[in-house]
N, C-alpha and C positions, 0 to 999 in steps of 0.2 A: 533411616536415610537422612542425610544432612540437607542443608539448604541448597537447592538447585539440582540435586542428584536425579530426581524424577524427570526433569526436563532435559537432563544431560548437559546442562551448562556448568561452567566452572562456578563454584560458589563465590569465587573472588569477583567475577563480573557483576553478579547480583549485589554483592555487598558494596562494591565500589559505586554502582549506580544508585543504590539506596542511600548511601551516605551523602552522595553528591546532591541528590534531589530532595531527600527528606530532612537532612540536617545541614544542608548548604556547606558541606565539608568537602573540599576538593583535595584529593590525595595525589594529585599530579600524575595520574595515569593517562596515557594516550587512549582514551576510550574510543576515539574515531577509528582505531585499527582493530577493534573487537571483531567485527565481521570478517576482516581479512585474516586474522589469526584463526578464527573458527573455521574458515574455508581451508586454510593450510592444514590444520589438525584433522579435518574431515578427510582430505585427500591422503594425508600421511597414514591415517589409521584405516583407510578403506571403508569408512562409515559415512553414510549420507548425512548431510546437514539438513535436518528436516525444516521445511518452510515455515512451520509454526513454532519453531524453537524460541523460547523466551529470549528476549533482548536482541539476538542476532539473526533470527529466522527471516527469510525474505518476505513473508506475509505479515510480519509484525506491524508494518505501517501501510498495509494495503486495505483499502476501504471500498466496498461495493454497495452495500445496502443504502437505499436512498437517504433515509434520515441520518444514518451513521456517517455516510460520506459527506453529507451537507454539514453536519456538525464539525467534522474534521476540517472541512474547507473553511468554515467561518471561524472556528477556534480550535486549533489542533489539540490543545490541552483537554478538550472534552473527552477524547479517546486515547490520547498519547501522554504517557507520563513524562516523556522527554522527546526532544527533537531527534528524528531518525539519523541526521548527520552526526550526532554525537557518538553513534556506534558504527558509522560507516555505511548507513543505508539511506534510502530515499523514500519519501511518501509516495504512494501510488494510489491513484483513483482508478479502480477497476470497473469496467462497464459490463454488466451482465443482466440477468433476469431480475435482480433486486434493485437495480439502479434507478435513480430519479432524475428529474430535469436539471437540478443544480449540478450533479455530477457530469451529466451529459454536456451542459454548457461549458463547464470548466475543461473537460477533456477536449472538446472541439476548439476552445480557445488555445490550447497547446498546439493545435494544427494551424492556427491563424484564421480560424473561422469563427466569426462572431455570431453565434447561434442565438436567435431571439427565444424568449420564453415560449412563444407560440410554436416556433419551429421545433423546439425541444419536445413539447407536448405532442406534436404531430409525429415526430420521429421515434419517440420512446416505445410505442407498441411494436413497431417493426424491429427495433433493436432487441427488445425483450423476447420477441418471438424467435429471432435468430439465435439468441443465447440458449433458449429452451430447446430448440431443435438440434443445436450443436452440443448441448449438454456441457457448456463451459462458458466462461466469459469471452468477450470478443477481442480480437487483436485490433490494433490501431487501423491497419489497412482495411479490415472488414467494416469498421465504423465509417470510414471515408467512402467506401463503395456503397454502403447503404444510403449515406447522405447524398451522394451523386446520383444514385439510382432514383431517389425520391425527388430531389430538388434540381437535378441536372448538374453538369460539371461546373465547378467553380472556375472563375477566371484567373 
């Protein structure tokens, strides 16, 4: 098996990104369309584009674990070899049973809610409990419902 065959990626994608980031060699490929091209090939071939596929999988830049997400928030290079936008993706902070207060505060900031450290610590057990009972990470609306249920409706 050659480079990338196990993950199902085109070896070219991996070589291009390796040359770009390890050797600072830009081959003038439009890497920002890698995800789009992968989705097209997936649809055309009738094969699923797996979420953990190297370079273009939707979970490649998703962070849930408390310390992992906190590291990615503070310095993305801690867990990401390159920016997600370089391959047509976005960084995601996922809130679930492994999340911590830093992730929670960042996620709520996306909703325009300035969650204090104390509020995050108070809310975290409820959020983790909901994620465990649902056996998945929580959707944005669910997080807001939990917040409003605990702290009351926001103005």
